[in-house]
N, C-alpha and C positions, 0 to 999 in steps of 0.2 A: 469242165467236162461233167456230164451228168453222172451221178452215182447210180448203181444198179437199182437202188430203191426209189430214185426220183428221176423221171425223164424230163428233159427240157421240152416243153410244148412248142408248137409253132409260135411265131411272133405275136399273133392274135389268138388267144385261147377262145374257141367258140363255145357257146352255150351247148352243153351236151344234148345231143338229139338221138333218139326222140326224147320225150318228156322224162326227166330224171326220176320221177316218182315211179315209173314202171320199169326201171332198169336196176340191176344189181348195183349196190353201193360201191363194190370194189371196181366194177367196170367204169362207173362214173369217175371215181378217183383216178383210175388209170388214164382215162381220156384227158383229164385235167393235169396230168403229169405230176402227181403227188403221191407220196407214200403216207397212208393214213397214220402210221405209227410215229412218224417223225415230223410231218408237215413240210412246208416249204422252207428253203433257206432264206436268210435275210436278204441276200443278194437277189435271189429270184423273185421274192415278193416285191422288192424295190423296182426291179425291171418291169414287172407286170403293172405295178402302180403307175410307173411313168408312161407305159404304153396305153393302158386303158383309162387312166384318170382316176380321181378319188371316188370313193363309194358315197356319192352325194347326189341329190336330186337337182336338176337344173332349175334355175329360177329365172323368171322374166326380168329383163332389164327394167330398172325403175323408170316411171314416166317422168320426164323432165318437168320442172315447175312451169316453164312457159307453156307447155302443152296443157297442163291442168288449168292454167289461167284462161287460155283460149277456149277450152271446153265450156267454161262458164258462160261464154257469149254466143253459144250455138243455138240457144232457144230463139224461135221465131219472134216472140214478143220482145225479147231483148233487142234483136236486130231492128225491129220496127221502131223501138225507142231511140236507137242510135241514129236512124234516119231522121227522126223528129229533131234530134239534137243538131244534126247537120243543117236541116232546113232553118231551124231557129238561128243558127250562127250566120247563115247566108242573109236572112232577113235583117238581122242585127247589123251586119256589115253594110248592106245596101242602104240602110237608114242612117248611116254615118258612124256607126260603132260608138254610140254615146253610152257611157255608163257600162254596167255589167250586163251580159246577155243572160238575164235571170232565168228565162225558160230553159235555155240550154244547160246552164249550170245545175239547176235543180234536177232535171231529168237525168243528166249524166251522173250526179251524185247517187241517185237511186239505183242506177245500173251497177255502179261500182260497189255499193253496199250489198246488193244481191250476190255479186260475184264473190265478195269476201265471205259472206255467210256460207256459200256453197263450198269454198275452199277449206274453211275451218272445219266443217262437218266431215268432209270426205278425207281429210288428211289423217284421220284417226285409224284408217284401215290399211293394213299392209297386204302384200300379195299372198295368195293362198299357198303357192308353191314354196315361198320363202318360209312360211310357217311349217310346212312339211319338213323342210330341211332342218330348221332349228329343233323340231320335235325329235329328230333321229340322232342328234348329237349324243353319242354315248361311247362307252369303252367296251371292248370285247377281249376275251381270253382266247388265244390261238396257240397252236403248236408251231414253233419256228426252230429248225435245227434240233428237233427232239425235245425242246424245252418249252414249258408254258410261259408265255409272255402276255402282257396286257398292252393292247394297242388301241389307238383311236379307231372307232368303227369306220371312220372315213378312209382309213388306210387299209381296210380289208380288200383282198383281191380274190379272183376266182382261183380255186385250188387251196385256199387257206382252210385249215382244219380248226373249226370252232370247238371250244370246250365249254359246254353249257352246264350251268348249275342253277339251283333255285334262286329266283330274284334277278337273274340276268336278263338284259334286253338282247334280243336276237338282232345282230348287226347286219345280216345279209340273208338272202334266200339261200338255203342249203339243204343238201340231201343227207339224211341221218345215216351215220355209220354204226352207232350203238345208241341204245336208249334203255335206261333202267328207271322204271316208275316215272318216266318223263311226261309231265303234263305242261302244256303251253296255253297261256291265255291269249286267244286270238279274237276276242270280241271286237277289238278296235278295227280289225281287218275283215272279218267274216260275219260279225254279228252274233256268233255263237256265244250263249251266255255262260256255258260251262267250260272249264279248262279242258282242252282236248288231249286225250291220251295218245302219245306218240309211239311209234314202233318202227324199227329199222327194216322190217321185212318188206319185200317188193310188193307193190300193189298189183293185183291181177289185171287191172284195166285202168285206163285214164278215169279220173274222178274229179268232181267239183272241188274248188279250192278248199272248202271247209272239211272235205273228207280225205285229203291227201295226208294220211297219218305218218308217212315216212319223210315228210318235208317240214321244215321250219322256215319262217318268213321274217324279213326285215320289219321292224316296228312292233313285233309281238314280244311277249315276256314269258319266261319260264316260271310256272307256278309251283312246280314240284319236280323232284328227281334230278337225274344227271344224264348227260349224253354227249356224243360227239357227232359233228356233221361237217361235210365238205362243202365249201361255198361254191355255188353254181351260177349265181347272178349277183351283180352289184349295181349300185347307182340306178340309172333309169331302166335297167333291164330287170329290176325286181318287180314284184307285184305292186309295191308302193309306187314305184316309178311308173307303172302302167296307169295308176290312178292319177299321178301327176300329169301324164299326157292327156288324160281325159279332161283334167282341169284346164290345160293349155288350149284344148280344142273346143271348150265349152264357152259359148257366148252368154253373157248375162242378159236376162230379159229386161226390156223397158217396162216400168211399172204401169198399171192402168191409169193412175193419176197423171204420170208424165205424158202418156199418149193423149189423154183427154185435154190437158193444158195445151199441148202442142196443137191439137185440133182447134181449140178455142182461139189460140193465138193466130192461127191461119185465117180463121173466119173473121176475127176482128181486123186483121191486117187488110184483107180484101175489102171488108166493109168500109173501113176508114178511108182507104184509097178511093173507093167508089164515091163515097159521100163527099169527100173533100174535092174531088174533080168536078162532081155535079154542081156543088155549091159555088166553086170558083167560076165555073162557066156561067151559071145563072147570075152571079153577082156582076160578072163582066158585061153580060148582055143587058141585064136590067138597069144597071147604073151607067151604061155607056162609057166604059173604061177606055181611055185613049192615051193618057200620059204614063211615063215610067213610074211616077209616084203612085198613080192609081193602081198600076199593076202590082207594085210592092204591097199596097194595102190589101189587094185581093189575095196575094200569096200569104200575107200574115193571117188573113181570115182562114185560109186552108190549114195553116199550122195550128191555129186556135181550135179548129174542128178536130184535128188529129189529137191534140192534147185533151180535148173534151171526150173523145170517143175511147181513147186507150186508157185503161186504168194503170197508170205508170207504176203505182205501188204494188201491183198484183204479184210479181215475182217475190219481192221482199216480204209482203204480207203473208204469202203462201209459205215461205221459208220460216217465218216467225211462228205462224200457227202450227206448222208441223213440228217445229222445235219444242213448243209448249206441250204438244201431244206426246212427243218423245220423252220429255221429262216426266210426264204423268205415268208413262209406261215404265220408265226406269224406277220410279218409286214403287212399282209393283214387280220389280226384279226382271223386267223385260227390257233389255238394252238394245235399242235400234241403232244400227251403224249408219244408215243412210236415211235422210229425212223422208223421201218419197215412199220408202218401204213401210212407213207407219200406217199409211192409208191402205196399202195393198193387203195387209193382213186382215183388215176389216172387210175386204172384198173376197176373201178366200172362200171357195166352195168345196174344197177338199183339203183335209190335213192328212198327209201321208206320213205316218210316224214310225220310227224304229221302235222295236220292242225293248230290247235290253237296255236298262238304265234310263229309259224314257217313260214308257208305260209301266215298266217294272222297276224294282229297286236295284237290280243287278246284285242281289244278295241271296244266295241259295238258302232256303228255309225248309226245315222239316215241319210238315203240317199234319201228317198222319203216321200213326204207329199201330200196326196190326199184329196181334199175338193170338195164341190159341184161345184165350178167353174173351177176345173181342177187339174193339177198336178204340183208340184214343186220338182225339183231335187237339192239336196245339194251336192256340191263337197267337196273334202278333206276327209281325213280319220283319225281316231284315236281321241284322247282326245285333241289334239292341235286344237283350233278353227280357223284353216285356211281354207278358202273356201268361196264359194259364192252360192247364190240361183239363179237358172235359171228356166224359165217356160218350162214345158214339160220334156221329157226324156233327159238325159245328152247328148246323141249322136244326138238328133234332135231338141233340144229345142233352145230357144233364150232368150233374156233379159226379166226379170220379170217386165213387164210394166202394166199388168192387175191389176187395183187397187183392185177389188173385190177379186181376187185370192190372192193378196199380203196380204190383211187384214185377210182373212181366215187362211192363213198359219201362220201369226203372232199370231193369237189367238190359233191355235193348239199348236205351240211350246211354247207360253207363258203359256197356260194352263197346258201343261205337265211339265213345269218348276216349276209351283206353287204347283201342286200335286206331290211333290217330296221331298225325304229325303236325296238325295245325295248332295255332295259339290264338286265344281270345283275350284281349287286354282292354283295360279301361284307363283312359288318361283325360283329365280335365272334363269328366262327364261324358266323353265320347268313347264308344266301343269300336275297336278295330280288330281285324283279323290278319294273321300271317299264315300263309300256306294255302292249301287247296280249299276253295270255298265250300265244296261239298263236305269235307271233313269238319270245317268250321261250323257247319250247320248242326252237327251233333253236339258240339260244345255249347252252342246257344240254346238248343232244345233242352239240354240237361238242366239249365237254370230255370226252366219253366215248369218242370215236374218236381215237386217237393221231394226231397230226400235223395235225388239222383247225384248231385254234386257231392254230398256227404258220403255217399256210398263208395265213390271212386277216389275219395281223398286219401292220400297216403300210399296209393299203389305205386310201385316202382317197376319200370320196364327193364326186363333182363335180356330181351332179344326181340328180333323183328324179322318177318318175311315180307319184303316190300311188294307192293302191287305191280303187276305186269299185265300187259294186254293178253298174253297167253293164259295166265292163271285167272285173271279177273278177281283176285282175292288179295287181301292183306291180313296178316296175323301179327299179333303182339304177345310176347311172353311176359306176364305180369306177376309181380309178387305182392300180395296184399299185406297191409300192416298187421303186426302181431304174428300169430302162428298159423294163419290160414293157409290152405293149400294153394300152390301156384296154379295158374290157369293160362291157357292159350285162347285168346279172344280173336275171333276171325270175322271180318265183314267183307262183303262182296256181292257180285251179281247173284240174285236168288237162284237162277237156273243152274249156276255152278255150285253154289253153296249147299242147296238142299240135298243133292245126291250124296254129299259127304256127311249128312246128318243121320243118326240112327235114333235119336230121341228128340223130344220137344218139351220145353219148359211149360208147366201148367202150375201156376201159383208157386209154391215152394218146392215142387217136386218135378223131376224129369221123368217123363213117361215115354214108352216106346212110340216112335213115329210110324204108326200103322198107315195103311193105304188111305183111310178116311181122313186122318189128320194131314197127311201129305197133300191130298187133293184139296183140302180146305186152304192150306198154305199157298199152293199154286194158284188157286182161285183168287186169293187176296192180292197176290202179285199182279195177276192179269187185270183185276179190277182197277188197281191203282195205276197201272200202265195205261189203261184205257182212258183214265182221267188226266192224262198228260203228266203224271208224276214220274220222276226218276226213282227207281226202286233199289234199295240196298238191304240185303239181309244181314243179320248178326247171329253168331253162334259162339259156343265156347266148349271147352272140355277141361277136366282136371288133368294135371301132369305132375310127375314127381318133382320134388323140390330141387333135385340135383340135375334137372334138365338143363343142358347147355344151350347157348344161343345159336350154335351151328346145327344144321340138319333139322330145323323145326318143321319143315314141310311134311315130314313123315307123321307128324302128329295132327295134320289137318284132315283127320278122318274120325269117324265115330263121334261126331260133334253133337252137341245139344242145341237144337234150333230154338232161338229166342223169339224171333219175329222179323218183320220187315218194316221199313220206314218209307214214306212217300215224300220226296223232296221236289221243290219247285222254286223257281225265281218268281216271287209273288208280285202281283200288280201293286202299284202305289195306291194307298187307300183313298186318296182324293181324286183319282183319275176317273172312276166310274161317274161321279157327279159331273165332272168336267165334260166327259163324253156326252152325257145326257143334255147338258146345256148347249153344247155345240150342235147336237142333232135338233134341238128345239129351234136353233137359229138357221136350220136348213143346211148345215155343213156336214158333209160326209167324212167319216173318219176311216182311214185305211191303215193297216199294219203291214209294214214291209220289213222283214227280218231274215237273218241268216240262220235262225234256229229251226228246230224240227217242226214239221207241219202239225203234228198232233199237239205239241206244246203251244205253238202259235195260235191254233184254233181255240184251245182251251182258254188261254189268256184273253183273246179277243171276245170270246163268249162271256167270260166273267165280267168284262168291262162294258158289255152292252154294245160292242162294235158290230157283232154279227149274232145271228141266232145259233143255238147250240149245235144244230145239224149242218151248219155251213161248212164248206170245204176250203182248204187252202191250196193255192196254185204254187208250184215250185219253180225255181229258176230254170230247171231243165225243161219243164213244160213251156215256159215262156220262150226259150230259145227255139222251140219248134214252131212258133206262131209267126205268120206274116203280119204286115202292118194292120190289115183289116181284122184279123183274128185277135191281135193284141188289143185293139180299141174295143172290140166286142167283149173281151175278157175283163178289161178294166171297168167296163160299165156295170158288170154284175158281181165281180169278186172283190172282196175288201180285205182279204188276208193273203199275203204272199210270203212263202217260207223258202229257206235254202236258196236265197237269191245272191247273185254276184253284183258288184258295183254297176256293171253295164245293164243289168236287169232293172236296177232302180232308175237308171236314166231312161230306159225304155218305158217304164210305167209312167214316169213324170211326163215324158214327151207325148205319150198316148193320151193322157188326161188333158194336157194342154191343147192337143189337136182336137179334142172333143169339146173345147170351149170352156174348160175349167180354169179357175185361178187356183194354183196349187201352192200350199204351204207344206214344206218338207222338213220334218224334224229328225235330228240324229245326233250321235255323239262320237262315232268312230270314224277312223280314216276312210273307211269304205263309203261313208255317207257324203263325203265332200263334193264329188261331182254332181250328185243329185241335188244337193243343197244349193249349189251354184246355178244349176239350170232352173230350178223351181222359181216361181214368181217371188216367193220369199222363203229363204232357207232359215231354219230356226235351230241353233246349236245349243247343246247343254253346256252351261257355264262351269259346273262342278266336275262332272264326269267326262265332259267332252274333251277331245283332243284339240291341240292348237290349230290343226288344219281345218277342222270343222268350224271352229270359232271364226277363223279368218275367211272361210268360204261363205259363211252364212251372212245374211243381212240383219239377223236379230239373234241375240244370245239370251238364254234364260238363266239368270243369275242363281236361281234356286232349283234348277232342274225339275221344276214342278209343271206337269202337264196342265194343271188348272191355271197356271199363269198364262198359258197360250190363249185360253178362253177369255181371260180378263183382258189380254192384249187385243183380241178380236173385238171385244166390246169397245175398247178405247179407240181402235181403228175405225169402227163404224161411227163413233161419236165425232172423230176427226173428219170423216167424210161428210157427215151431216153439217158440221160447222163450215166446211169448205163451201158446200152448196149455199149456205146462208150468206156468206160474205160475197160469193160470186153473184148471187141473186141481187144483193144490195149494190155492189159496185157497178154491175152492168146496167141495171135499171136506172141507177142514179146518173151514170154517165150518158145513158140514152136520153135522159131528161135534158142534159146539157146540149146534146146534139140536136134534139128537137127544138130547143130554144133558139139556138144559133141558126139552124136551117130555116125554120119557118119565120124567124125574125128578119132574116135577109129577104126571103121571098115575099113576105107580106108586110114589108116595112111601110109601104104607103098606106095600107089598110089600118095599121096599128098607130099611125101618127108619128112614126119614127123619122120619116123623111122630112117632114115639116119642122121637126125639132132639132135636126142635125146641123143646122147652120151652114149649109152648102157643102158638107163633106161628100166626097165622091162615093164612098161605101159606108153605109150605116150598119152597125152591129148592135144587137141588144145587150151583149155582155162584152167587157174588155177581156183581152187575153190574160191579163194578170188576175182578174176576178175568177176566170175559169181555173187557172192554176191554183189559186187559193182554195177553191172548192175541192179540187182533186187531192191536194196535199194535206189539208186540215180536216175538212168535213168527211172525206172518204176514209182516210187511213185509220183514225181512232175507232169509229164504229166497226170497221171491218176487222180490226184486231180484236175488239171486244167480242165479236161474234165467233172468232176462232177459239175462245175459251168459254163459250156459252155452255152451261150444264146440259146434260141429257134431258130432253123434254119428253120423249116417248121411249118405250121399251125397244131399243134398237135390236135386241136379240129375238124379238118376236116376228121378225120378217126374214125372208130368204136372202141369200147373198145377192149383191148387185152383179148382174151379168157382165162379162168382160167387154161386150160391145155396147153396153148401155151407157148412154151419154150422161155426163154430169149435168150438162145443160140440154135437157130434152125439149120436146115440142111444147110441153106444158110450161116449162120455165121460160122459154123464148117468148111465149104468148104473154106471160106475166111481165117480162122485162120490157117488151115493146109497148104494151098497154100502159104500164106504170110510167114509162119514159114519156109517152105521148101526153098523159094527163099532167105530168110534172111540167113539161114544156108549155102546154096550153095555159096552165095556172100562172106560170111565170110571165108569159107574154100578155095575158089578160091583166095582170097586176100592173105591168108597164103601161098598158093602154089606159087603165083607169086613171092614172095620174098625169098622162100626157094630154096636151090640147089636141083636139081632133080625134081621129080614129073611131073606133066603135063606141067608146064611152068618152064623154067630154071630161077633161081634167084641167088642172091649172098649174102644174109644176113643170120645171125645166127637165131636160133630158137626164142630167146627173142625178136628180132626186128620183125620177121615175126608174132609171136604170138601177139605182141603189135599192129601191123597193122590190124590183124584180129579182135582183141578185139575192136579197134577203129571203124572198119567197122561195127561191130555188134551194137555198141552203136549208131552210126550215123544212121544206118538203122532203129533202133527203133525210133529215133527222126523223121525220115521221115514218119514212120508208124503212128506217132501222127496225121499227116494230113490225112492219109488214113482212120483212124478209126473214124473220125467225122461223117461219113455216110457209109452205106453199099452199096448204089447204086449211090449216088450223087458224082460228081467229087470233088476232094480235092481242086480244084481252085475256087469252088463256095463259095462265102463269105469267102474267105481264111483268111482274117484278122479280122473277126468278134470277135473272142475270144482272147482278149489281154492276158489273163492268160496263154493260150496255148503257145503263142509266148514267154512269159516270161519263161515258163518251158523249152521250147526248147533252148532258149538262155542260161539258167542256166546249162542245160545238156551239151551244147557244152563247156562252160567255165570249168566245172568240169572235163570233159574228157581231155581237153588240160592240165589241172593241173596234173591229174593222170599220164599223159604220159611224161610231161616235168619237173615236180618238183622233185628234187632228192630224198627227203625222201619218197615221195609217190611212186616213182619208186621202192624203196627197199621194201616197204610194199606190193605192188601189182604185183611185178615181171615184170615191164614194162621197156622199153628203149625209149630214145628220137627218134623222127621221123623227117626226113627232108621234104621239100616241096613236093617232088615227092611221098613220102609215103602218105602224107596227101591227095594229089590229087587223088591217086588211091583209098584210103579209101572212100573219098567222092563220087567219081564216082561209085564205086561198091555198096555203100550203097543206092544211088539214084535209083538203079534198082528196089528196093522195091516199090517206088512211081510209076514208069512207068509201072511195071507189074500190080499193082492194078488199075491204070487208065484203062488199057486195059481190065481187068476183069470186072470192073464196066460198061464199054462200052458194053460188051457182054451181061451183065445182063439187061441193059436198052433196048437193042435191042430185047431181048427175051420178056420183059414185053410189049413192044409196039406191 
């Protein structure tokens, strides 16, 4: 039976309605059937846990291995290669199944190799929701049967009374019952850089997530103070659970490179089928095919054409090239989780970045100190106390020589360090803080102004009046070393502190705070606030030495005002340069943050993202826009503040709908859905939460925004190199197609029919020779092109459009024309050495075919130099890529071997060539180079 203090709720305890933040805490507790003084009983907590389930986030079931394997074979080009394997096996079987089906075995091996590469790379990533779950594994202190007990956060239930203290992780969403100087770090959930002061008082109206001061949320942490709260939501009903649902319903975008390769594969597939059918029909008609043996020969010709037209190694080469690029990025601390995402970053037209911890250091820093005698600027950022104090503003000040100003600044920073609960420590050369980041800023600043640390050394705290939201002040009773008088040092909001002051410190003397000095102090506060600084005033008064620690609030009057400090979470020093480089590359930088609009605009202006007079749009404003208004806003506004997770998704979706390739950076839980939706999500490796790392496609190991720009450059280099080897592979394979196609059609003109010895179907090249070209001559140079160094300034051009083809009209023109020249040169070489035809020769078909085969191989090696650029001469930086020349040299050596080594002659149907044959082959092959040089010259003339 329920006790009078604790009512048994219905079997399913509903989430208190309406919003708990606008209801009295006692009423919320009553609805949940709990006495705030004693908490739930163990039995009741167990019953609720059994009914509602653990306080955990749902995770998607793991994808089975067989499904992952099948996914590797969904690419159209892979499907086409599998069809080629099947046809090769049929032909091999019809011909009597003699020996191994070499064509089928080699192509199948390449397909399997590509699948293995894909599986190995993608197996490194776990699901984002599972990361959320592991991130929240923690312990919580609750009241059970009137006793404080520690339980796993997964065992929390609605109605549990949380006992919160400094350093605790908040285990569930809860309505505050009490709060004493309670500050909660919510940056991972809301993006707010400062710890949020909490208050148990009822909110007058519903507020955005970051402004619900009477609520605490799962996944956040207590930075300062103590409090108690009643749990109102667990598991998937929490705000973090809502984010997990967003992740569940968010589909990952296909990368531009994947879309383009799929398009190329479709075009190649249709082209191959069309060409193969046409050639088989022509061969059957021209050669008067009647017997089954002749029909098999024609079918073999079709397979040969398929092998010639399809770059079988393309998927594997693409994976290897991307892997090499990914390794280069990793050396620059940019870890790409999926290969295809490497190129996507190079296509980014917008980088939508979180502010806290990404563009800024997430380390509160005092930059300005304003006193009665003037202003002091402190250089250096973050918790590392490197920097100095200068008089006046940093860009127009000078050495701090004014003794009065120096003394006043020392007293301000010293006073703030005494009325302080934070700690600054150094271990192994690294500086760390414990406690509230704002209070830590005073400790860091004290090290930058000479004499400040020494001035406060030896002071002992005798009492304290903690900070509360009602008072907006904190005071510390301090006893100086020696026989000095005790003092009460107070810091807090200037608008609250100044009315309690009757004097102001000027040098060594306290003078009356008249109307003129008071107006000057208020003007300084207003000026700093207008510059996006958070302001804190510092004051003091002498008190008797026998003053006790109780009742200190009565002494918080008749204070001597020392001055005000301006605090800000500063930008990372390297970010401004990175932003400028990105803008030079035509990339738009946007800031999306949960911080205050004034602060967001100030930081964005300092970094060069926007002009100083730009405005920030808030999440509330975004909620009021329709789809058209949202797209219009995202076209012109680059700073968004006080945004919720769904707002980030809206912004990314609007940008993508407008045709942008979006890179989204972030570090907090609230960034995860947007990171997953963006074309490429970039997570911070040091400050980022596990969920953002798992949701993202790329992780910055050094949390350095400049690394993103370096990755963009590498991504563009990767894209350029992909175009190089695609240009090479397609034009070279087109040369093979033209050779076979025109060789069959014009066999009589070229003298092939007369030299064939009565064969039903005559082909200029054997299927094994075509396969040799594809596997040996194609793969090495293509791989070398994948690691070719940057030839032009890739950051001097705008991003590639999302609908811009890798293989555009210009490239297709080059591919077809080079392929045609390659085929004509090969066939003309065969004709030169065969009796009859256009040119009279005296060799048999094997020698002539070997010469043509060699011409085609050498032409493709010349084409390596052509393919490094679409418009730039092959002689420009000709020897820059040593791997290219190694590949060319290897190709020449292998071709000499296949022509001159006896057992290879048998395997590939070749014959030895004399010097004259080699000279003709080299000369005919070089026509490819001279033709392309002429074509590029025409293109450059047109561009000029």
